[in-house]
N, C-alpha and C positions, 0 to 999 in steps of 0.2 A: 567369502561365503556367498554363494548364489542364492538370491532370495526369489521365491516364486509364490506370489499370492495373487488373488483375483484383482485387487486394487492396483498392484504393480503392473500386471499385464495390461490393464486398461490404460494406465498412465503412460507406459512405454509405447503403446499403440497410438494413442490419440494426442498425448502431450498435455492433457488436462483431465481433471476429474472433479466433479462436485459431490461432496459428501454431506448429506442432509442431517439437520437436527443434532449437531454435535455439541453445541454450546447453549447455555441458558442466558438470556439477555440480562435479567436482573442480577444473577449471581456472578456471571463471568465478564460481561461487557459494560454494564452500567457503572461499576467502580472506576473504570478507565475514563468514561465520560465525566464522572464526578471530578476526577483529577484534572481533566482538561478544562472543566469549568473553574476550578481553583486557579489554573494558569490564567484564564480569562479575567478573573477578578483582580489578579495581580497586575495585568496589563491595563485594566480600567483604572486601578489605583495610580498607576504610573503615567498613563498617557491621556486619560479623559479630563475634560475641564472640571474643576473642583465643584462647581455648582450642579454638575450632572451626575456625579458619582453615586450618590445615594439612590437615585432613580434607576440607574443602570444596574446596580447590584441586585435589584429586584426583578430584572428581566429573566425570562426563561433562557435555556441553553441556546436555542436557535436565535432568539432576538438579540441576546448578548453578543454572540459571535458576529451576527450581521452588523451590529454597531461597531465593534472593534475593527472589523475588516475595512471600515470606512475612515479609520483614524490615520491612515498613511504610516503605519508602523513598519519600519524597515525589516524585511525578511520575516514577515509575520508567520509564515508557514513553519519556520524553523522552531518556533516555540512549542509546536505540537508534533514535531517529528522526532522519533526516537533515534534517528541517525544524525551524527555530527555533520556540520556543514561540509560541502564538497571541498571548499578552499578556505584558506586563511583560518584554520582551526586555532583557537586560543585556549588557554587554561580556563577561561570563564565563558567559553562559547555556550550558547543556549541550546538545549535539546530536551526532549521529553523522556524522562526516565523515572518511572514510578514503581512502587511495589505491586500495584494492581496490574501493570503491564507485565512485570516479571511473573506474576501468578498465571497470566495467560500463556506466556512462553512455555512454562513448565506444566501446563494443564494436562492432567492424565489422559483425558479423552482425546486431546490433540496428539499427544505422544503415542497413544495406542494406534492411531491411524498412521502416523509417521513411521512407527516401527514396522508396519507392513510394507513400507517402501524401502527404508534404509537398513532395517535390522535393529537389534536391541541396543547397540551402542550409538547414541545420538548426541551430537553437539549442536548448540545454538550458534548460528552464524551471525556475526555482527552486521551484515549487510541487510538491514531491516528498515522499514518505514512505517510511520503512522501518518495519516493525512486527512485533511478536511478539503474535499473537492467542492469548490463553490460553483454556483450557477455561472455559466460562461458569460452571460450578459452583464454580470456585475464586475468582471475582471478587467483590469487594465490590459491593453493589447500585449504588453511585454510579458504577461503572465499566462497567456492563453495556452502556450505550448511548454510550460515550465516543468511538467511532470509531477507537480505536487498539487497546487490549487487548480491547475488547468489540465489540459489533455496530457496523457503520457504517450510518447511516440513509440513506434514499433521497435521492439528490442527483445533480446533474450537475457534472462537473469544471469546466466553464466558470464556474460560479457562484462559485467561490472567487476569481476574478480581480476586479480593479477594474472599474468600469462601462466605462471605456475599453477595458480588456482584453477584456471580454465581447464587445464589438462588433467589435474589430479583430484578435483573436488566434486563429489557427487552431491550437488546442491538440490534441495527441494524447497519450493516456495509454498507456504500455507497462507492463502489470502483470506482475510476475515472481514466480512461486512458488519458494520455497526448499525447501518440503516439498510432497508430493503434496496437492492441494487437492480436497476432496470435499464433498458435502452434509453429511456427518457432522461434519467439522471446520470448517464455517462458510464455504463458498465464497461468491463473489458471485452475485447474480442480477440479471438485467436484463430489459427488455421489448423484444423485437425491433421495430425501426422507430420507436420512440418518439422517437428523435433528430430525426425529420423535423418534429416540433412546434416545434423551436427551444428557446430558453431558457425554462424554466418559472419561476414565482415561488418564491423561497426565503426562508427566515428563519433566524435563529441558534438553535441548540439550547441546552440548559442548560449545556453546557460550551463554547459558542461555535462548535461545528461547524455547518457549513452544511447545511440540510435543505430538501427540497421541501415547500411548504405543502400541507396536506391530503393528505399522502402515503398515508394509509390507503386512498384511492381506488385507488392503484396496486396494492395487494395483491389487488384484484379482477381484475386483468389476468392473462393467461397469461404466465408467466415462463420464462426459460431459465436453467438452472444452469450457471455458468461454471466447471465442474470442469476441472482442469489437472494435468498431470504435471510433475515437475521437468525442466527443459530447455525447456518450452513458454513462450511469451509470449502474453498476451492484450491485444489492442488495443481501446481504447475511444474512440469518437467523443466530442468535447467536450460534445455534447448527449445522450449516452446516459444515461438515468436508471438508476441501479444502487444496490445496497446489499449488505451482507453479512448472512448469516443466522447464528444462534447456533452457536458451537462446542460441539457436544454430545459430542465425543470426550474421551478422557482425556489428550490431549497438545495442545501448542500448534502453531500453524502460523505460518510466517514468510513475509513477502512484501515486495516493494518496488514502489511505483508511481512510475515515472520519467515525466517529461513533457517533451515537445519541442514546438517551434513553429517556424514559418517565420521 
């Protein structure tokens, strides 16, 4: 079925689209942050010194996460990511899967927008992420380009699929900010219309993340900064080349990239 809507026309032309005021912070996003804080409390219980625990439990979200980020917890980001680890998946591997997140994935207002792109038959694609992007000055050097807590390299979302999936899956990314996203705290950037080139050549980065080959050439192009307010959603075409810039602020930003296909 050929789908023709205004949103789809813009997405096919530019490769990206911001839709304003889709979600309500308190009803739709805060429950997920509450669940993230529950995970933090478990990490405090497991890794913090005994004499500090009661004090840390009383910290607010930001202060608590700042504290646990300094505890040298192996693969800390994975506790807050809804996607399984890239490698060495075990039956007890940690990942973030909560009812609150499922409510977001199947949120009617999101699906109403997605339907205008994909049509009425919509599948939730498992290639999804939730992430807490820390201020770059607080990160160890090995994490600066890791794609989760640090910068995300230039890539296209279709490239993370199998060869068969790359050819046959009409993938749509719905990127959701839980905190206001600006140039200063490391928003995404993209190149308008580059999606029309189709799938570019990719390779694996140093931590296994997918990156566009010779991506330095993209830095010479005119880019658009995908700044967004809480409540907005940003749609990305599967062939939109995009990355995130460094978080130069003093605070972290939180986001989810949900993915759907026909």
